[in-house]
C-alpha positions in Angstrom: -0.1 0.0 -0.3 1.6 3.6 -0.9 1.9 6.2 1.3 -0.7 8.1 -0.3 -3.3 5.5 0.3 -2.7 6.0 3.9 -4.9 8.4 6.0 -3.0 11.0 7.7 -3.4 9.8 11.4 -1.8 6.2 10.6 1.1 7.9 8.9 1.3 9.7 12.2 1.2 6.6 14.1 3.8 4.8 12.0 6.2 7.9 11.8 5.9 7.8 15.9 6.8 4.2 16.2 9.5 4.4 13.5 11.3 7.2 15.4 10.9 5.5 18.8 12.0 2.3 17.4 15.4 3.9 16.1 18.1 2.8 18.4 19.4 5.4 20.8 17.2 8.0 19.6 15.6 10.4 22.3 11.9 10.6 22.6 10.5 12.2 19.9 8.6 15.8 20.3 5.6 16.5 18.5 7.7 18.6 16.0 9.9 15.6 15.5 6.8 13.7 14.4 5.6 16.1 12.2 8.6 16.4 10.2 9.0 12.6 9.9 5.3 12.3 8.8 5.6 15.2 6.4 2.7 17.3 7.9 2.3 20.5 9.8 2.6 20.3 14.0 -0.7 21.7 13.8 -1.9 18.6 11.6 -0.6 16.5 14.3 -2.3 18.0 17.1 -5.4 18.1 15.0 -5.5 14.5 15.2 -3.6 13.9 18.8 -4.6 16.4 21.4 -1.1 15.7 23.1 1.8 13.8 23.3 0.5 11.5 25.8 -2.4 11.1 23.9 -0.1 10.3 20.7 2.1 7.7 22.6 -0.9 5.8 24.0 -2.6 5.9 20.3 0.9 4.3 18.8 1.1 1.6 21.2 -1.9 0.5 20.9 -1.7 0.7 16.9 1.3 -1.6 17.3 -0.7 -4.2 19.4 -3.2 -4.3 16.6 -0.3 -4.5 14.1 1.1 -7.4 15.9 -2.4 -8.7 16.4 -2.5 -9.1 20.5 -6.0 -10.0 20.3 -5.0 -13.5 18.9 -2.3 -13.7 21.1 -4.4 -13.7 23.9 -7.2 -15.5 22.6 -6.1 -18.6 24.5 -6.3 -17.0 27.5 -9.5 -15.3 27.1 -11.1 -18.7 26.1 -9.3 -21.2 28.7 -11.5 -23.4 30.8 -9.6 -22.8 34.2 -7.9 -20.3 36.5 -4.7 -22.5 35.8 -4.9 -22.6 32.2 -5.9 -18.9 31.6 -2.8 -17.8 33.9 -0.3 -19.9 32.1 -1.9 -18.9 28.6 -1.6 -15.1 29.7 2.0 -15.2 31.0 3.1 -17.0 27.7 1.2 -14.6 25.6 2.5 -11.3 27.1 6.2 -12.9 28.0 6.5 -13.6 24.2 5.0 -10.2 23.4 7.4 -8.1 25.1 10.7 -8.6 22.8 7.9 -7.3 19.8 7.5 -4.2 21.8 10.6 -3.4 23.8 12.3 -1.2 21.3 9.2 1.0 21.8 9.2 0.5 25.3 12.6 1.2 26.1 12.3 4.7 24.6 9.6 5.6 26.6 10.8 4.0 29.7 14.2 5.9 29.5 12.7 9.2 30.1 9.4 8.4 32.2 11.2 9.3 35.6 11.5 13.1 33.8 8.8 13.4 31.3 5.4 13.5 32.5 3.7 12.9 29.2 5.8 9.5 28.6 5.0 8.5 32.4 1.2 9.2 31.7 1.3 7.0 28.5 3.3 4.5 30.0 1.4 3.9 33.0 -2.0 3.8 30.8 0.1 1.0 28.8 0.7 -0.8 32.0 -3.1 -0.4 33.3 -3.9 -2.2 30.1 -1.8 -4.9 30.9 -2.6 -5.0 34.4 -6.2 -5.9 33.5 -5.3 -9.2 32.0 -3.1 -9.8 35.0 -6.2 -9.1 37.4 -8.6 -11.4 35.2 -6.2 -14.3 35.3 -6.0 -13.8 39.4 -9.9 -13.5 39.3 -10.2 -16.8 37.5 -8.0 -18.7 39.7 -10.1 -17.3 42.4 -13.1 -18.3 41.0 -11.7 -21.9 40.6 -10.3 -21.9 44.2 -6.9 -22.5 43.2 -5.7 -19.2 44.5 -3.6 -20.0 47.6 -5.5 -19.8 50.9 -5.9 -16.4 52.2 -4.0 -14.8 49.5 -5.2 -11.2 48.5 -6.5 -11.0 44.7 -4.9 -7.6 44.6 -1.4 -8.3 45.7 -1.6 -11.5 43.8 -2.3 -9.4 40.7 0.3 -7.2 41.9 2.9 -9.9 42.0 1.9 -11.4 38.5 1.9 -7.7 37.0 5.8 -7.4 38.2 7.2 -10.9 37.2 5.6 -10.0 34.0 7.1 -6.1 33.9 9.4 -5.1 30.8 11.8 -3.9 33.4 12.0 -7.8 34.6 12.4 -9.3 31.2 15.1 -6.7 30.4 17.0 -7.5 33.4 16.9 -11.4 32.5 17.4 -11.1 28.8 19.4 -8.0 28.3 21.4 -7.5 31.1 21.7 -11.2 32.5 21.8 -12.6 28.9 19.3 -15.4 29.2 17.5 -16.7 26.2 13.7 -16.1 25.3 13.0 -19.7 25.8 14.7 -19.8 29.1 13.0 -16.7 30.6 9.6 -17.6 29.4 10.3 -21.1 31.2 10.9 -19.5 34.7 8.1 -16.9 34.4 5.9 -19.4 33.6 7.0 -21.8 36.7 7.2 -18.7 38.9 3.3 -17.6 38.1 2.1 -20.8 38.3 3.9 -21.9 41.8 3.1 -18.6 43.4 -0.4 -18.3 42.4 -1.7 -21.7 41.4 -0.3 -23.6 43.7 1.3 -25.9 41.0 4.5 -26.9 42.9 5.8 -28.9 40.0 6.1 -25.6 37.8 9.4 -24.9 40.2 11.2 -27.7 38.2 11.6 -25.1 35.4 12.6 -22.2 37.5 16.2 -22.1 37.0 16.6 -25.1 35.1 17.2 -23.6 31.7 19.6 -25.5 29.4 23.3 -24.1 28.9 23.4 -21.7 25.9 24.7 -23.2 22.8 28.6 -22.5 22.4 
């Protein structure tokens, strides 16, 4: 499809993602995005009232391009809480590498850029809803450990699945994706679904190939 046949909001979103995914680039301003799109800054504001709105829209557009709904379908159609938890952890754990370039650019400035922080908070609130749904399914099954507070269980799952944790393990510590995924699945199932057997996957990753 030629760029001439793509509507202006979509072109703006595509340009925003391209800028965010450029290694080492700073978080783009509205002016940067306007130049990359080939439109005026006023045109960008016409479609997106602020940079937070644009960043949120860009990450959701990225979700659509990556067909996140298809990845989450097994979790949403799961027949048990344990199945839903495992499917959700697997889907999100495998999704992080696809969005990491954009996430890294936003995370780099969340402490100093309120617009970026607001966009990231919205992004993580969306993900937290999936965590809460998995925990609720466990609670309804009676699988959640006794006396476990569902809100705290959601906190724990949300933290286990954070981009920062994936970054620390795969980028800093050098774990491969399969090892990372096996470990977080084991942790989540053992901690929240009382599946102690799942712990056999934790820290039992094969040695990386020579």
